[in-house]
N, C-alpha and C positions, 0 to 999 in steps of 0.2 A: 079503850084505855089502856089496856095491856099492849095492843098494837102500837099506839103512839109511843108508849114507853120504850118498846123495842126499838123503834126508829129513832128515837132520841138517844137511846144508848149506842146505837150504830153510828149516828152521826158524830156523837162524842168520841167514840173510838176512832173514827177516821180523822177527826180533828188533831187527836193526840198523836196518831201517826204521822200526819203532815206536818205537825208541829216539831215532832222528833226529827223528821227529815230535813226540815229547815234549820234545826238547831245544831244537828251533829253532821260535821263534814269531815270526810276521810280524803286526805291528800296522798297519792302515790309517792314511792320513793323517788328522788330525783326530780321533783316537781315542786312548784311553788304556786300557791293560790293567791290572787289579788283580791282583797275584800274592800268593797265600797259600801258606805253608808250614805243613803240618799243621794247617790250618784258622785259621792266624794271619796277619794282614796282613804281607807281606814288602817288597814294592816295588811301583812303578807303572811299567809298561813304557811307553816313548814310541813314537811312529810309527817303523816300520822293522822290521830283522832283529834279534831278541832271543834270547838262549840262557838257558835255565833248567835247574834239575836235574831231570831226568825222574824221574817217579814220587814226587817229593817235593814240588816247587813245581807249583801249579796256577793257571792264570789264571781267576779267579773271575768276574770281569765285565769287559765291554769297553764303556767309557763313551764315548758321542758328545760331543765337545767343541764341536760347531757350535751356532749359535742354532737353537733349534726352535720351531716354531709349533704350538700346540695349540688347536683350536677345541672348546669345550664346548657341549653341546646346551643349548636354551633352558630356563631355569629360571624358575618362577613367583615373583614378588616382589610383596609388599604394599606399596603406597605409604601415605603419611601420611593421605590421605583415603580409606582403605579400598578402594582399587581394585588388582586383581590384574593385573600385566602379566608378560608373558614377555620375558626379556633373554637375548640371545646374546652371549657374549664370547669374545674371542681374546686368547691370552697369547703373548708373545714372550719366551723365556727362554734362558738358556745355563748350562751346567754349568761352573763355575770350579774347583771342588775335587772330583775324582773320589773321593777318600777319603771325604770327608764325603758326598757323594752316594750312597755305597754303604753306609756305616756308621751314618750318622746318621738315615737315614730308609729304610723299606723300598721304598716307592714314590713318588718324588718327583712324578711326573705326577699321580697321584691326589691326593697331598697338596696340590699346587697347585690343583687343581680345587676340591676342598672348601673350601680357604681362599678361593678367589675367590668362591664362592657365598655364603659367610657373610659376607665383607666387603661384598659387593654388597647383601645384605639389610639390612645395618646402614646403609649409606649412603643407598639408596633409601628405606628406612623413614622417614627423616626429611625427606623431600621430597614434596610433592603432585604430581598426574600432570603438571600443566603445566611444572612445574621439572624433573621427570625427563626429559620430552621435549625440553626445551631446554637442559639442563645436562649434555651428554655429556662435555665436556671437564673438567668438575669431577668426574664420576664416575670418568673415566679416571685422573685424577691422584690421586684418594684410593685407588683400587684399587692403583695402582702403588706409592704410598708404603706401604701396609699390607703387600703382597706382598713387596716388596724387603726391608723389615725382618724379616719372619717367615722367609723363605727363605734369608737370609744365613748362617745356622748350618747349612743343608743343603748349602752349596756351590753354590747356585744364584743366579744374578743375573737379575732380572725386568727386561728392558729396555723393554717397552712393554705396555700393556693397552688394548684397543680393544672398544668396544660395537658389535657387528653390527648388531643391531635391537632395538627395544623395541616390543613388540606389545601394545596395550590390548585389553580385551574387544571383541567385535564390536558390542555396543550403545554402548559408549562410542565407538568408532570412528565409528559411524553418527552419534552425537550431535555429535562433533566436525566431521564433514563438513558437517553441516547448519549448525552455528555458523560454520565457515568460509565455506560458501556464502552465508549470510545476511551475514556481515560483508563479503564481496567484493560482493555485490549493493548493500549499503549504500554502499561507497565507489564503486561504479560510478555509483549514482544522484547522489552528491554531486559526483563529478567531472563528471557530465553537466549538473547544475544549474549548477556553477561555469563550464562551458563555455557554456552558454546565456546566463548573466549576462553573461560576458565579450563574447559574440558581440552581445547587445542593447546593451551599453555601446558597443562599437566600432561598431555600426550606427548608434545614435543619434549619436554623435561624427561619424561619416561624413556623415549627413543634415543635422546642423547645420553643418559646414563647406560641405557642398554647397549649403545654403540661402543661408548668408553669401556664398559666392562667385557664386551665380546672382543675389542682389540686388545685390551689386556690379557684376556684368556689366550687369544690366538698367539700373542707375543710370548706368554710364558710356555704356551704349549710347544711353539716352535723352538723356543731355547731349550726346553727339556728334552725335545725330540732330537735336536742337534747334538746336545750333550750326550743323550743315549746312543745315537748312531756313531758319534766320535769314540765314546768309550767302547762301544761294540767293534768298531773297526780296530781300535787299538788292542783290544783283547782278541780279535780274530787274527790280526797281524802277528801278535805276539805268539798266539797258538801255533799259526803256520810256521812261523820262524823256528819255534821250538820243535815242531814236528820235522821240519826239514833238517835241522841241525841233528836231531836225534837219528833220523834216517840216514843222512850223511855220515854221522859218526859210527852208526851200526854197520854201514858199508864198508867204512875204512877199516873198522875194528874186525869185521869178518873176513876181509881179504878174499873177495870171490874169485874162485878158480875156474878152470876150464869147463868143469862139469856144471857149474851154476849158469854160466853164460850159454851153454848149450840148451839147458833146461829152459832158460828165458827165451831163447830163439824159438824153441818148439811152441811155447805158449803165445809168442807174438804172431806166428803165421797165421792162426785162425782169425785174429783180430783184424789182420790186413785185408782179408777177404770179406769182412762185415760190412753192411751197409746196403740200403735199396739201389743205389746207383751202380754198385759193383756187379754188372752182369757177367763180365768175362774177367778172369784172373791170368795175367800172363807171367809164367814162371820163368825167371831169368836162367841163362844157360850156365851161369857159374854156381848155381845153387847145388848142382850135382856134386861138384868138387867140395863145395862147403859141407855138404852131408856126408860125402865120404870121409873128409877129415874129421867131422864131427863123429861119425860112427867109430873110426879107429880111436878117436880120442875117448870116446865113451867106454870103449871095450877095455882100454887100458888105463882106466882112471884109478889113481892110487887110493887105497883105502877100501876098495869093494872087493870082497871076497870071491873068488872063481868057483869055489866048491863049498858048500855048505853042509857041514856035518853037525847035525844037532840043532839047538836054538840059535837064532841070528843074535849076535851081539854087536854092540857099537864098538867099532874098532877105532884104533888111534888115527886121528886125522892129521898128525904131524905136529910139529912145534907151533904153539900159540903165538909165536913172534911173527908179525906180518912180514911178507915178502914184498920187496919192491917189484912192480911189474916189469919194470926195465931189465931187471937181470934174470928173467925167465923168457929166453927166445921163443921157445915153443908156445908159451901162453900168448905172447905178442902176436905171433903168426896166426894162432887160432882166433884170438879176438879180432884181428884185422879182417880175417876171412868171414867171419860171422857178420860183422858190421858192414861189410861190402855187400853181402847177400841181402841183408836187411834193406839197405838203402836202395838196392836194385829193385827189390819186391815192392817197396813203398812207392818208388819213382814209377814202376810199371802199373800200380794199382791207381795212383793219382797222377797223371801225366802233367797237371798244370802246377803240381806243387814244387816250390823251389827246394834245393838241397840245403840241409841243415848245417850249421857251423861244424858239426862233428864229421860229416861227410866230405866237406870241401876243406877244411882248414887242416893241414898235416900237422900243424903245431899241437894240435889237441892229442893227449895220450890215449891211444887206443885201448889201453888196459882199464881206463876209467869209464864206468858206465854212465852214458849220458842221463840227465834227469828225466827226459820224456820216454826213455826206453825202460 
């Protein structure tokens, strides 16, 4: 009896648990439960704790209301130029009406996939390969418009359609790579030629500017050098003229006498014998007479004291008024003898030398000292 009572209590407890399980239904967040009573739609359970009639009401479907992402496998599509390409697509959609998604179509994911493939073939079939590869945005917009219109009655909203990849056949891909490589090589050659042309132009411009600047610099340098040489020649000529004038004026102011001429003759004699070519020096026969006259003249020079008592003092050299050489016969005679001896010695040392105007021209005053002596 007690055993039977325990079994009855256990069965009763089990029934209560099952009854509660059938009565209380918990729907997760972002989901909706479709309830049927005796196979007919009754209501839609929201998220949270819900109570239904046990053994009468049944939650037929639990619909996910979140945005779903479905990636479809690659599908072969023929383009307008009869080339087969494989296209991968990704669909972003969301269930907006759980009742329509449950009762309007049996499998909305499969329906979306098939609709995507057929729409994709229609769109890509009107494009060639190049347009297909470069018009992804156009294909996406076309797919989204068709899918959104077709899936609206299913309680589904297509938010976005993306093309993951478009793969042409291997042969076409190889040809495209060769074409792309040739095009890039062509552009590289064009850019290289443009660079070389620009470089040549810039180099020519630089050489032109450099030549112009060098020519201008040479011209200015030659002008400045010529001006400097002209000024230097002018200054040198002026200096030489002033020096000659000063020496000439000093000679005339000093009125050289017989003693100075004799001293100059003695200084000139060693210079006559100078030079590597003067191996033999022939002394003229008249030089003895000239030396005798020179010695007598030097012994009797005016102003030189014969006897020196005490310190030597400078004596009066006579009046400072210059004498005319023509009025002193002795000075003229001595000068003529000295000049003749010097000329003979110079002609003997250099036989090929022509006579100077002083030696041959009697009009030259022998009292005047020639510039070269």
